[in-house]
Each structure stands twice: as structure tokens, then as C-alpha cells.
N, CA, C and O atoms as a Maestro MAE file, in Angstrom:
{
 s_m_m2io_version
 :::
 2.0.0
}

f_m_ct {
 s_m_title
 :::
 protein
 m_atom[316] {
  # First column is atom index #
  i_m_mmod_type
  r_m_x_coord
  r_m_y_coord
  r_m_z_coord
  i_m_residue_number
  s_m_chain_name
  s_m_pdb_residue_name
  s_m_pdb_atom_name
  i_m_atomic_number
  :::
  1 25 -222.372 81.927 -52.761 1 A "MET " " N  " 7
  2 3 -222.180 81.756 -51.321 1 A "MET " " CA " 6
  3 2 -223.462 81.988 -50.591 1 A "MET " " C  " 6
  4 15 -223.713 81.348 -49.569 1 A "MET " " O  " 8
  5 25 -224.297 82.896 -51.087 2 A "THR " " N  " 7
  6 3 -225.588 83.186 -50.428 2 A "THR " " CA " 6
  7 2 -226.448 81.939 -50.343 2 A "THR " " C  " 6
  8 15 -227.125 81.712 -49.341 2 A "THR " " O  " 8
  9 25 -226.422 81.129 -51.395 3 A "MET " " N  " 7
  10 3 -227.261 79.912 -51.454 3 A "MET " " CA " 6
  11 2 -226.826 78.954 -50.332 3 A "MET " " C  " 6
  12 15 -227.657 78.314 -49.687 3 A "MET " " O  " 8
  13 25 -225.543 78.875 -50.122 4 A "VAL " " N  " 7
  14 3 -225.064 77.994 -49.076 4 A "VAL " " CA " 6
  15 2 -225.528 78.408 -47.680 4 A "VAL " " C  " 6
  16 15 -225.886 77.579 -46.843 4 A "VAL " " O  " 8
  17 25 -225.506 79.768 -47.457 5 A "TYR " " N  " 7
  18 3 -226.001 80.259 -46.190 5 A "TYR " " CA " 6
  19 2 -227.520 80.041 -46.063 5 A "TYR " " C  " 6
  20 15 -227.998 79.712 -44.977 5 A "TYR " " O  " 8
  21 25 -228.269 80.216 -47.130 6 A "ALA " " N  " 7
  22 3 -229.695 79.979 -47.116 6 A "ALA " " CA " 6
  23 2 -230.043 78.509 -46.779 6 A "ALA " " C  " 6
  24 15 -230.963 78.221 -46.014 6 A "ALA " " O  " 8
  25 25 -229.273 77.614 -47.379 7 A "GLU " " N  " 7
  26 3 -229.470 76.155 -47.120 7 A "GLU " " CA " 6
  27 2 -229.146 75.880 -45.651 7 A "GLU " " C  " 6
  28 15 -229.869 75.133 -44.991 7 A "GLU " " O  " 8
  29 25 -228.095 76.460 -45.144 8 A "LEU " " N  " 7
  30 3 -227.709 76.242 -43.784 8 A "LEU " " CA " 6
  31 2 -228.796 76.761 -42.793 8 A "LEU " " C  " 6
  32 15 -229.099 76.104 -41.797 8 A "LEU " " O  " 8
  33 25 -229.331 77.872 -43.071 9 A "ILE " " N  " 7
  34 3 -230.381 78.460 -42.268 9 A "ILE " " CA " 6
  35 2 -231.612 77.546 -42.324 9 A "ILE " " C  " 6
  36 15 -232.234 77.312 -41.288 9 A "ILE " " O  " 8
  37 25 -231.971 77.041 -43.463 10 A "GLU " " N  " 7
  38 3 -233.145 76.159 -43.573 10 A "GLU " " CA " 6
  39 2 -232.883 74.888 -42.771 10 A "GLU " " C  " 6
  40 15 -233.779 74.409 -42.075 10 A "GLU " " O  " 8
  41 25 -231.703 74.344 -42.850 11 A "LYS " " N  " 7
  42 3 -231.400 73.142 -42.059 11 A "LYS " " CA " 6
  43 2 -231.459 73.394 -40.541 11 A "LYS " " C  " 6
  44 15 -231.936 72.560 -39.771 11 A "LYS " " O  " 8
  45 25 -230.963 74.561 -40.143 12 A "LEU " " N  " 7
  46 3 -231.026 74.900 -38.727 12 A "LEU " " CA " 6
  47 2 -232.441 75.076 -38.238 12 A "LEU " " C  " 6
  48 15 -232.780 74.684 -37.121 12 A "LEU " " O  " 8
  49 25 -233.257 75.663 -39.070 13 A "GLU " " N  " 7
  50 3 -234.642 75.915 -38.662 13 A "GLU " " CA " 6
  51 2 -235.417 74.606 -38.498 13 A "GLU " " C  " 6
  52 15 -236.383 74.560 -37.736 13 A "GLU " " O  " 8
  53 25 -235.008 73.533 -39.204 14 A "ARG " " N  " 7
  54 3 -235.660 72.230 -39.118 14 A "ARG " " CA " 6
  55 2 -235.229 71.449 -37.895 14 A "ARG " " C  " 6
  56 15 -235.914 70.498 -37.518 14 A "ARG " " O  " 8
  57 25 -234.123 71.807 -37.255 15 A "LEU " " N  " 7
  58 3 -233.632 71.124 -36.113 15 A "LEU " " CA " 6
  59 2 -234.457 71.389 -34.848 15 A "LEU " " C  " 6
  60 15 -235.009 72.481 -34.711 15 A "LEU " " O  " 8
  61 25 -234.557 70.458 -33.948 16 A "PRO " " N  " 7
  62 3 -235.167 70.716 -32.678 16 A "PRO " " CA " 6
  63 2 -234.379 71.770 -31.862 16 A "PRO " " C  " 6
  64 15 -233.179 71.940 -32.075 16 A "PRO " " O  " 8
  65 25 -235.028 72.447 -30.968 17 A "ASP " " N  " 7
  66 3 -234.366 73.547 -30.185 17 A "ASP " " CA " 6
  67 2 -233.081 73.089 -29.544 17 A "ASP " " C  " 6
  68 15 -232.073 73.792 -29.603 17 A "ASP " " O  " 8
  69 25 -233.100 71.924 -28.932 18 A "GLU " " N  " 7
  70 3 -231.909 71.502 -28.202 18 A "GLU " " CA " 6
  71 2 -230.717 71.227 -29.153 18 A "GLU " " C  " 6
  72 15 -229.567 71.488 -28.801 18 A "GLU " " O  " 8
  73 25 -231.010 70.690 -30.375 19 A "LYS " " N  " 7
  74 3 -229.909 70.510 -31.326 19 A "LYS " " CA " 6
  75 2 -229.445 71.847 -31.878 19 A "LYS " " C  " 6
  76 15 -228.253 72.042 -32.115 19 A "LYS " " O  " 8
  77 25 -230.368 72.760 -32.081 20 A "ARG " " N  " 7
  78 3 -229.994 74.051 -32.533 20 A "ARG " " CA " 6
  79 2 -229.040 74.770 -31.497 20 A "ARG " " C  " 6
  80 15 -228.096 75.470 -31.864 20 A "ARG " " O  " 8
  81 25 -229.344 74.551 -30.242 21 A "ALA " " N  " 7
  82 3 -228.524 75.109 -29.201 21 A "ALA " " CA " 6
  83 2 -227.097 74.496 -29.237 21 A "ALA " " C  " 6
  84 15 -226.115 75.192 -28.979 21 A "ALA " " O  " 8
  85 25 -226.998 73.193 -29.559 22 A "GLU " " N  " 7
  86 3 -225.712 72.531 -29.702 22 A "GLU " " CA " 6
  87 2 -224.922 73.148 -30.838 22 A "GLU " " C  " 6
  88 15 -223.713 73.359 -30.735 22 A "GLU " " O  " 8
  89 25 -225.620 73.432 -31.913 23 A "VAL " " N  " 7
  90 3 -224.967 74.018 -33.095 23 A "VAL " " CA " 6
  91 2 -224.383 75.369 -32.724 23 A "VAL " " C  " 6
  92 15 -223.217 75.651 -33.002 23 A "VAL " " O  " 8
  93 25 -225.234 76.235 -32.069 24 A "PHE " " N  " 7
  94 3 -224.739 77.534 -31.677 24 A "PHE " " CA " 6
  95 2 -223.569 77.445 -30.718 24 A "PHE " " C  " 6
  96 15 -222.632 78.236 -30.828 24 A "PHE " " O  " 8
  97 25 -223.590 76.509 -29.780 25 A "ASP " " N  " 7
  98 3 -222.477 76.328 -28.805 25 A "ASP " " CA " 6
  99 2 -221.203 75.966 -29.622 25 A "ASP " " C  " 6
  100 15 -220.123 76.498 -29.363 25 A "ASP " " O  " 8
  101 25 -221.349 75.075 -30.589 26 A "PHE " " N  " 7
  102 3 -220.184 74.657 -31.347 26 A "PHE " " CA " 6
  103 2 -219.635 75.799 -32.190 26 A "PHE " " C  " 6
  104 15 -218.419 75.906 -32.355 26 A "PHE " " O  " 8
  105 25 -220.476 76.633 -32.712 27 A "VAL " " N  " 7
  106 3 -220.059 77.765 -33.487 27 A "VAL " " CA " 6
  107 2 -219.309 78.790 -32.575 27 A "VAL " " C  " 6
  108 15 -218.298 79.373 -32.965 27 A "VAL " " O  " 8
  109 25 -219.835 78.967 -31.396 28 A "ASP " " N  " 7
  110 3 -219.108 79.847 -30.412 28 A "ASP " " CA " 6
  111 2 -217.769 79.281 -30.060 28 A "ASP " " C  " 6
  112 15 -216.797 80.028 -29.948 28 A "ASP " " O  " 8
  113 25 -217.683 77.984 -29.882 29 A "TYR " " N  " 7
  114 3 -216.443 77.328 -29.563 29 A "TYR " " CA " 6
  115 2 -215.428 77.507 -30.728 29 A "TYR " " C  " 6
  116 15 -214.261 77.816 -30.489 29 A "TYR " " O  " 8
  117 25 -215.875 77.315 -31.954 30 A "LEU " " N  " 7
  118 3 -214.967 77.495 -33.077 30 A "LEU " " CA " 6
  119 2 -214.555 78.961 -33.215 30 A "LEU " " C  " 6
  120 15 -213.400 79.249 -33.530 30 A "LEU " " O  " 8
  121 25 -215.440 79.841 -32.995 31 A "ALA " " N  " 7
  122 3 -215.084 81.294 -33.071 31 A "ALA " " CA " 6
  123 2 -214.070 81.638 -32.023 31 A "ALA " " C  " 6
  124 15 -213.109 82.346 -32.324 31 A "ALA " " O  " 8
  125 25 -214.231 81.176 -30.811 32 A "ALA " " N  " 7
  126 3 -213.320 81.455 -29.724 32 A "ALA " " CA " 6
  127 2 -211.924 80.859 -30.015 32 A "ALA " " C  " 6
  128 15 -210.893 81.490 -29.781 32 A "ALA " " O  " 8
  129 25 -211.938 79.635 -30.526 33 A "ARG " " N  " 7
  130 3 -210.697 78.959 -30.880 33 A "ARG " " CA " 6
  131 2 -209.943 79.673 -31.986 33 A "ARG " " C  " 6
  132 15 -208.720 79.808 -31.944 33 A "ARG " " O  " 8
  133 25 -210.696 80.128 -32.975 34 A "PHE " " N  " 7
  134 3 -210.080 80.775 -34.148 34 A "PHE " " CA " 6
  135 2 -209.493 82.099 -33.728 34 A "PHE " " C  " 6
  136 15 -208.374 82.410 -34.137 34 A "PHE " " O  " 8
  137 25 -210.187 82.907 -32.926 35 A "THR " " N  " 7
  138 3 -209.731 84.211 -32.577 35 A "THR " " CA " 6
  139 2 -208.594 84.159 -31.568 35 A "THR " " C  " 6
  140 15 -207.757 85.062 -31.564 35 A "THR " " O  " 8
  141 25 -208.523 83.125 -30.694 36 A "SER " " N  " 7
  142 3 -207.457 83.062 -29.666 36 A "SER " " CA " 6
  143 2 -206.167 82.552 -30.292 36 A "SER " " C  " 6
  144 15 -205.111 82.772 -29.700 36 A "SER " " O  " 8
  145 25 -206.171 81.904 -31.416 37 A "HIS " " N  " 7
  146 3 -204.915 81.365 -32.041 37 A "HIS " " CA " 6
  147 2 -204.418 82.218 -33.151 37 A "HIS " " C  " 6
  148 15 -203.375 81.913 -33.729 37 A "HIS " " O  " 8
  149 25 -205.119 83.289 -33.489 38 A "ARG " " N  " 7
  150 3 -204.678 84.138 -34.593 38 A "ARG " " CA " 6
  151 2 -203.603 85.086 -34.099 38 A "ARG " " C  " 6
  152 15 -203.736 85.681 -33.030 38 A "ARG " " O  " 8
  153 25 -202.553 85.225 -34.866 39 A "ALA " " N  " 7
  154 3 -201.490 86.120 -34.489 39 A "ALA " " CA " 6
  155 2 -201.992 87.567 -34.734 39 A "ALA " " C  " 6
  156 15 -202.780 87.819 -35.646 39 A "ALA " " O  " 8
  157 25 -201.523 88.474 -33.915 40 A "PRO " " N  " 7
  158 3 -201.932 89.869 -34.124 40 A "PRO " " CA " 6
  159 2 -201.432 90.355 -35.488 40 A "PRO " " C  " 6
  160 15 -200.336 90.000 -35.922 40 A "PRO " " O  " 8
  161 25 -202.225 91.145 -36.132 41 A "ILE " " N  " 7
  162 3 -201.910 91.684 -37.431 41 A "ILE " " CA " 6
  163 2 -201.009 92.872 -37.280 41 A "ILE " " C  " 6
  164 15 -201.382 93.851 -36.635 41 A "ILE " " O  " 8
  165 25 -199.823 92.815 -37.862 42 A "VAL " " N  " 7
  166 3 -198.872 93.878 -37.756 42 A "VAL " " CA " 6
  167 2 -198.678 94.392 -39.190 42 A "VAL " " C  " 6
  168 15 -198.265 93.645 -40.077 42 A "VAL " " O  " 8
  169 25 -198.977 95.652 -39.396 43 A "ASP " " N  " 7
  170 3 -198.811 96.205 -40.761 43 A "ASP " " CA " 6
  171 2 -197.814 97.334 -40.774 43 A "ASP " " C  " 6
  172 15 -197.740 98.070 -41.758 43 A "ASP " " O  " 8
  173 25 -197.055 97.496 -39.736 44 A "HIS " " N  " 7
  174 3 -196.074 98.563 -39.745 44 A "HIS " " CA " 6
  175 2 -194.711 98.031 -39.168 44 A "HIS " " C  " 6
  176 15 -194.185 98.551 -38.183 44 A "HIS " " O  " 8
  177 25 -194.206 97.026 -39.801 45 A "TRP " " N  " 7
  178 3 -192.946 96.441 -39.370 45 A "TRP " " CA " 6
  179 2 -191.765 97.347 -39.788 45 A "TRP " " C  " 6
  180 15 -191.747 97.836 -40.917 45 A "TRP " " O  " 8
  181 25 -190.830 97.565 -38.942 46 A "THR " " N  " 7
  182 3 -189.597 98.174 -39.312 46 A "THR " " CA " 6
  183 2 -188.726 97.043 -39.948 46 A "THR " " C  " 6
  184 15 -188.991 95.859 -39.742 46 A "THR " " O  " 8
  185 25 -187.726 97.426 -40.693 47 A "ASP " " N  " 7
  186 3 -186.842 96.430 -41.278 47 A "ASP " " CA " 6
  187 2 -186.230 95.578 -40.171 47 A "ASP " " C  " 6
  188 15 -186.138 94.359 -40.314 47 A "ASP " " O  " 8
  189 25 -185.810 96.201 -39.072 48 A "GLN " " N  " 7
  190 3 -185.160 95.425 -37.973 48 A "GLN " " CA " 6
  191 2 -186.164 94.489 -37.300 48 A "GLN " " C  " 6
  192 15 -185.828 93.342 -37.004 48 A "GLN " " O  " 8
  193 25 -187.385 94.954 -37.055 49 A "GLU " " N  " 7
  194 3 -188.392 94.068 -36.453 49 A "GLU " " CA " 6
  195 2 -188.660 92.874 -37.327 49 A "GLU " " C  " 6
  196 15 -188.774 91.750 -36.838 49 A "GLU " " O  " 8
  197 25 -188.765 93.117 -38.649 50 A "PHE " " N  " 7
  198 3 -189.029 92.003 -39.532 50 A "PHE " " CA " 6
  199 2 -187.821 91.043 -39.592 50 A "PHE " " C  " 6
  200 15 -187.991 89.825 -39.642 50 A "PHE " " O  " 8
  201 25 -186.632 91.597 -39.585 51 A "ALA " " N  " 7
  202 3 -185.423 90.740 -39.617 51 A "ALA " " CA " 6
  203 2 -185.360 89.879 -38.346 51 A "ALA " " C  " 6
  204 15 -185.037 88.693 -38.408 51 A "ALA " " O  " 8
  205 25 -185.679 90.500 -37.172 52 A "ASP " " N  " 7
  206 3 -185.637 89.749 -35.925 52 A "ASP " " CA " 6
  207 2 -186.705 88.640 -35.937 52 A "ASP " " C  " 6
  208 15 -186.417 87.513 -35.533 52 A "ASP " " O  " 8
  209 25 -187.912 88.938 -36.387 53 A "MET " " N  " 7
  210 3 -188.947 87.981 -36.418 53 A "MET " " CA " 6
  211 2 -188.581 86.805 -37.388 53 A "MET " " C  " 6
  212 15 -188.816 85.635 -37.086 53 A "MET " " O  " 8
  213 25 -188.008 87.169 -38.540 54 A "ALA " " N  " 7
  214 3 -187.620 86.172 -39.515 54 A "ALA " " CA " 6
  215 2 -186.549 85.223 -38.904 54 A "ALA " " C  " 6
  216 15 -186.616 84.005 -39.068 54 A "ALA " " O  " 8
  217 25 -185.576 85.817 -38.205 55 A "MET " " N  " 7
  218 3 -184.525 84.975 -37.574 55 A "MET " " CA " 6
  219 2 -185.078 84.093 -36.557 55 A "MET " " C  " 6
  220 15 -184.708 82.921 -36.497 55 A "MET " " O  " 8
  221 25 -185.987 84.604 -35.706 56 A "GLN " " N  " 7
  222 3 -186.636 83.766 -34.656 56 A "GLN " " CA " 6
  223 2 -187.357 82.572 -35.308 56 A "GLN " " C  " 6
  224 15 -187.270 81.442 -34.829 56 A "GLN " " O  " 8
  225 25 -188.063 82.851 -36.402 57 A "GLN " " N  " 7
  226 3 -188.827 81.786 -37.064 57 A "GLN " " CA " 6
  227 2 -187.894 80.739 -37.666 57 A "GLN " " C  " 6
  228 15 -188.140 79.533 -37.620 57 A "GLN " " O  " 8
  229 25 -186.778 81.284 -38.251 58 A "ALA " " N  " 7
  230 3 -185.868 80.363 -38.873 58 A "ALA " " CA " 6
  231 2 -185.142 79.446 -37.888 58 A "ALA " " C  " 6
  232 15 -184.833 78.294 -38.190 58 A "ALA " " O  " 8
  233 25 -184.887 79.982 -36.732 59 A "LEU " " N  " 7
  234 3 -184.102 79.239 -35.697 59 A "LEU " " CA " 6
  235 2 -184.974 78.525 -34.671 59 A "LEU " " C  " 6
  236 15 -184.438 77.870 -33.777 59 A "LEU " " O  " 8
  237 25 -186.291 78.627 -34.767 60 A "ARG " " N  " 7
  238 3 -187.162 78.014 -33.770 60 A "ARG " " CA " 6
  239 2 -186.919 76.513 -33.776 60 A "ARG " " C  " 6
  240 15 -186.800 75.873 -34.820 60 A "ARG " " O  " 8
  241 25 -186.851 75.989 -32.572 61 A "GLY " " N  " 7
  242 3 -186.670 74.559 -32.407 61 A "GLY " " CA " 6
  243 2 -185.219 74.054 -32.487 61 A "GLY " " C  " 6
  244 15 -184.947 72.881 -32.233 61 A "GLY " " O  " 8
  245 25 -184.303 74.951 -32.841 62 A "MET " " N  " 7
  246 3 -182.915 74.522 -32.986 62 A "MET " " CA " 6
  247 2 -182.237 74.288 -31.669 62 A "MET " " C  " 6
  248 15 -181.263 73.541 -31.588 62 A "MET " " O  " 8
  249 25 -182.749 74.929 -30.618 63 A "ASP " " N  " 7
  250 3 -182.163 74.689 -29.241 63 A "ASP " " CA " 6
  251 2 -182.346 73.231 -28.854 63 A "ASP " " C  " 6
  252 15 -181.545 72.726 -28.067 63 A "ASP " " O  " 8
  253 25 -183.335 72.534 -29.351 64 A "ASP " " N  " 7
  254 3 -183.569 71.191 -28.980 64 A "ASP " " CA " 6
  255 2 -182.744 70.202 -29.803 64 A "ASP " " C  " 6
  256 15 -182.673 69.017 -29.478 64 A "ASP " " O  " 8
  257 25 -182.120 70.705 -30.876 65 A "ASP " " N  " 7
  258 3 -181.263 69.808 -31.740 65 A "ASP " " CA " 6
  259 2 -179.948 69.516 -31.015 65 A "ASP " " C  " 6
  260 15 -179.362 70.345 -30.318 65 A "ASP " " O  " 8
  261 25 -179.546 68.293 -31.237 66 A "SER " " N  " 7
  262 3 -178.211 67.939 -30.691 66 A "SER " " CA " 6
  263 2 -177.081 68.423 -31.649 66 A "SER " " C  " 6
  264 15 -177.274 68.577 -32.855 66 A "SER " " O  " 8
  265 25 -175.947 68.642 -31.063 67 A "VAL " " N  " 7
  266 3 -174.828 69.101 -31.847 67 A "VAL " " CA " 6
  267 2 -174.231 67.902 -32.573 67 A "VAL " " C  " 6
  268 15 -173.862 66.904 -31.955 67 A "VAL " " O  " 8
  269 25 -174.142 68.019 -33.899 68 A "ILE " " N  " 7
  270 3 -173.620 66.863 -34.677 68 A "ILE " " CA " 6
  271 2 -172.202 67.037 -35.201 68 A "ILE " " C  " 6
  272 15 -171.611 66.092 -35.723 68 A "ILE " " O  " 8
  273 25 -171.657 68.235 -35.064 69 A "TYR " " N  " 7
  274 3 -170.299 68.524 -35.504 69 A "TYR " " CA " 6
  275 2 -169.519 69.090 -34.324 69 A "TYR " " C  " 6
  276 15 -170.065 69.852 -33.528 69 A "TYR " " O  " 8
  277 25 -168.235 68.719 -34.206 70 A "GLY " " N  " 7
  278 3 -167.420 69.239 -33.146 70 A "GLY " " CA " 6
  279 2 -166.136 69.819 -33.778 70 A "GLY " " C  " 6
  280 15 -165.991 69.827 -35.001 70 A "GLY " " O  " 8
  281 25 -165.210 70.303 -32.933 71 A "ASP " " N  " 7
  282 3 -163.949 70.863 -33.432 71 A "ASP " " CA " 6
  283 2 -163.190 69.920 -34.243 71 A "ASP " " C  " 6
  284 15 -162.511 70.348 -35.176 71 A "ASP " " O  " 8
  285 25 -163.244 68.634 -33.963 72 A "THR " " N  " 7
  286 3 -162.487 67.658 -34.716 72 A "THR " " CA " 6
  287 2 -162.967 67.495 -36.161 72 A "THR " " C  " 6
  288 15 -162.264 66.919 -36.992 72 A "THR " " O  " 8
  289 25 -164.154 68.000 -36.451 73 A "ASP " " N  " 7
  290 3 -164.699 67.921 -37.810 73 A "ASP " " CA " 6
  291 2 -164.225 69.050 -38.692 73 A "ASP " " C  " 6
  292 15 -164.405 69.000 -39.909 73 A "ASP " " O  " 8
  293 25 -163.603 70.100 -38.085 74 A "LEU " " N  " 7
  294 3 -163.150 71.259 -38.836 74 A "LEU " " CA " 6
  295 2 -161.928 70.947 -39.698 74 A "LEU " " C  " 6
  296 15 -160.992 70.279 -39.258 74 A "LEU " " O  " 8
  297 25 -161.958 71.446 -40.935 75 A "ARG " " N  " 7
  298 3 -160.795 71.347 -41.744 75 A "ARG " " CA " 6
  299 2 -159.883 72.498 -41.526 75 A "ARG " " C  " 6
  300 15 -158.660 72.375 -41.584 75 A "ARG " " O  " 8
  301 25 -160.503 73.644 -41.269 76 A "GLU " " N  " 7
  302 3 -159.746 74.918 -41.109 76 A "GLU " " CA " 6
  303 2 -160.484 75.721 -40.034 76 A "GLU " " C  " 6
  304 15 -161.713 75.708 -39.958 76 A "GLU " " O  " 8
  305 25 -159.719 76.403 -39.225 77 A "ARG " " N  " 7
  306 3 -160.297 77.233 -38.139 77 A "ARG " " CA " 6
  307 2 -160.198 78.700 -38.583 77 A "ARG " " C  " 6
  308 15 -159.132 79.173 -38.979 77 A "ARG " " O  " 8
  309 25 -161.302 79.385 -38.511 78 A "TRP " " N  " 7
  310 3 -161.326 80.836 -38.901 78 A "TRP " " CA " 6
  311 2 -160.681 81.655 -37.780 78 A "TRP " " C  " 6
  312 15 -160.988 81.458 -36.604 78 A "TRP " " O  " 8
  313 25 -159.831 82.527 -38.136 79 A "GLN " " N  " 7
  314 3 -159.106 83.378 -37.186 79 A "GLN " " CA " 6
  315 2 -159.635 84.842 -37.208 79 A "GLN " " C  " 6
  316 15 -159.136 85.690 -36.469 79 A "GLN " " O  " 8
  :::
 }
 m_bond[315] {
  # First column is bond index #
  i_m_from
  i_m_to
  i_m_order
  :::
  1 1 2 1
  2 2 3 1
  3 3 4 2
  4 3 5 1
  5 5 6 1
  6 6 7 1
  7 7 8 2
  8 7 9 1
  9 9 10 1
  10 10 11 1
  11 11 12 2
  12 11 13 1
  13 13 14 1
  14 14 15 1
  15 15 16 2
  16 15 17 1
  17 17 18 1
  18 18 19 1
  19 19 20 2
  20 19 21 1
  21 21 22 1
  22 22 23 1
  23 23 24 2
  24 23 25 1
  25 25 26 1
  26 26 27 1
  27 27 28 2
  28 27 29 1
  29 29 30 1
  30 30 31 1
  31 31 32 2
  32 31 33 1
  33 33 34 1
  34 34 35 1
  35 35 36 2
  36 35 37 1
  37 37 38 1
  38 38 39 1
  39 39 40 2
  40 39 41 1
  41 41 42 1
  42 42 43 1
  43 43 44 2
  44 43 45 1
  45 45 46 1
  46 46 47 1
  47 47 48 2
  48 47 49 1
  49 49 50 1
  50 50 51 1
  51 51 52 2
  52 51 53 1
  53 53 54 1
  54 54 55 1
  55 55 56 2
  56 55 57 1
  57 57 58 1
  58 58 59 1
  59 59 60 2
  60 59 61 1
  61 61 62 1
  62 62 63 1
  63 63 64 2
  64 63 65 1
  65 65 66 1
  66 66 67 1
  67 67 68 2
  68 67 69 1
  69 69 70 1
  70 70 71 1
  71 71 72 2
  72 71 73 1
  73 73 74 1
  74 74 75 1
  75 75 76 2
  76 75 77 1
  77 77 78 1
  78 78 79 1
  79 79 80 2
  80 79 81 1
  81 81 82 1
  82 82 83 1
  83 83 84 2
  84 83 85 1
  85 85 86 1
  86 86 87 1
  87 87 88 2
  88 87 89 1
  89 89 90 1
  90 90 91 1
  91 91 92 2
  92 91 93 1
  93 93 94 1
  94 94 95 1
  95 95 96 2
  96 95 97 1
  97 97 98 1
  98 98 99 1
  99 99 100 2
  100 99 101 1
  101 101 102 1
  102 102 103 1
  103 103 104 2
  104 103 105 1
  105 105 106 1
  106 106 107 1
  107 107 108 2
  108 107 109 1
  109 109 110 1
  110 110 111 1
  111 111 112 2
  112 111 113 1
  113 113 114 1
  114 114 115 1
  115 115 116 2
  116 115 117 1
  117 117 118 1
  118 118 119 1
  119 119 120 2
  120 119 121 1
  121 121 122 1
  122 122 123 1
  123 123 124 2
  124 123 125 1
  125 125 126 1
  126 126 127 1
  127 127 128 2
  128 127 129 1
  129 129 130 1
  130 130 131 1
  131 131 132 2
  132 131 133 1
  133 133 134 1
  134 134 135 1
  135 135 136 2
  136 135 137 1
  137 137 138 1
  138 138 139 1
  139 139 140 2
  140 139 141 1
  141 141 142 1
  142 142 143 1
  143 143 144 2
  144 143 145 1
  145 145 146 1
  146 146 147 1
  147 147 148 2
  148 147 149 1
  149 149 150 1
  150 150 151 1
  151 151 152 2
  152 151 153 1
  153 153 154 1
  154 154 155 1
  155 155 156 2
  156 155 157 1
  157 157 158 1
  158 158 159 1
  159 159 160 2
  160 159 161 1
  161 161 162 1
  162 162 163 1
  163 163 164 2
  164 163 165 1
  165 165 166 1
  166 166 167 1
  167 167 168 2
  168 167 169 1
  169 169 170 1
  170 170 171 1
  171 171 172 2
  172 171 173 1
  173 173 174 1
  174 174 175 1
  175 175 176 2
  176 175 177 1
  177 177 178 1
  178 178 179 1
  179 179 180 2
  180 179 181 1
  181 181 182 1
  182 182 183 1
  183 183 184 2
  184 183 185 1
  185 185 186 1
  186 186 187 1
  187 187 188 2
  188 187 189 1
  189 189 190 1
  190 190 191 1
  191 191 192 2
  192 191 193 1
  193 193 194 1
  194 194 195 1
  195 195 196 2
  196 195 197 1
  197 197 198 1
  198 198 199 1
  199 199 200 2
  200 199 201 1
  201 201 202 1
  202 202 203 1
  203 203 204 2
  204 203 205 1
  205 205 206 1
  206 206 207 1
  207 207 208 2
  208 207 209 1
  209 209 210 1
  210 210 211 1
  211 211 212 2
  212 211 213 1
  213 213 214 1
  214 214 215 1
  215 215 216 2
  216 215 217 1
  217 217 218 1
  218 218 219 1
  219 219 220 2
  220 219 221 1
  221 221 222 1
  222 222 223 1
  223 223 224 2
  224 223 225 1
  225 225 226 1
  226 226 227 1
  227 227 228 2
  228 227 229 1
  229 229 230 1
  230 230 231 1
  231 231 232 2
  232 231 233 1
  233 233 234 1
  234 234 235 1
  235 235 236 2
  236 235 237 1
  237 237 238 1
  238 238 239 1
  239 239 240 2
  240 239 241 1
  241 241 242 1
  242 242 243 1
  243 243 244 2
  244 243 245 1
  245 245 246 1
  246 246 247 1
  247 247 248 2
  248 247 249 1
  249 249 250 1
  250 250 251 1
  251 251 252 2
  252 251 253 1
  253 253 254 1
  254 254 255 1
  255 255 256 2
  256 255 257 1
  257 257 258 1
  258 258 259 1
  259 259 260 2
  260 259 261 1
  261 261 262 1
  262 262 263 1
  263 263 264 2
  264 263 265 1
  265 265 266 1
  266 266 267 1
  267 267 268 2
  268 267 269 1
  269 269 270 1
  270 270 271 1
  271 271 272 2
  272 271 273 1
  273 273 274 1
  274 274 275 1
  275 275 276 2
  276 275 277 1
  277 277 278 1
  278 278 279 1
  279 279 280 2
  280 279 281 1
  281 281 282 1
  282 282 283 1
  283 283 284 2
  284 283 285 1
  285 285 286 1
  286 286 287 1
  287 287 288 2
  288 287 289 1
  289 289 290 1
  290 290 291 1
  291 291 292 2
  292 291 293 1
  293 293 294 1
  294 294 295 1
  295 295 296 2
  296 295 297 1
  297 297 298 1
  298 298 299 1
  299 299 300 2
  300 299 301 1
  301 301 302 1
  302 302 303 1
  303 303 304 2
  304 303 305 1
  305 305 306 1
  306 306 307 1
  307 307 308 2
  308 307 309 1
  309 309 310 1
  310 310 311 1
  311 311 312 2
  312 311 313 1
  313 313 314 1
  314 314 315 1
  315 315 316 2
  :::
 }
}
């Protein structure tokens, strides 16, 4: 991995100053984009918090789904 960084530094050093500035701006953009979209790291979930999160993830987007079954589709009604 060190060799890759060394090659990258060499290539950067050969660029004109204005192109080097573009590279740095792009790296800043990527860094900001990466850190803003990362979910916070939680390492102390309670069982209930984890269950709630899992249920939210499993059901996400279901509010947008249309109902495909109605009462007439039931064979038996639970009492």
C-alpha cells in the first residue's frame, strides 16, 4: 500500500499548481461526502434498541406498498 501512496504523491508533484488544487478540492469533497453519509457508530445497543432498529429496517418502504389482499381473501378469521 505504501508504494501506491508514493506513486500518487509523485504524480501529484508533477501536476501544475492549478491541477493540484483541483485534486485537493476533489479529495475534500469526497471526504465531506463520506463523513456526512456515514451512520453513527453505536456499540452499546440494548436488545430492545436493536430489535426496534431491525424492525424499522425490515419494514422500511412498506407504507408505500399498495394493499394486495382484503377480507374477501381470508379463508379463516382469527378470533
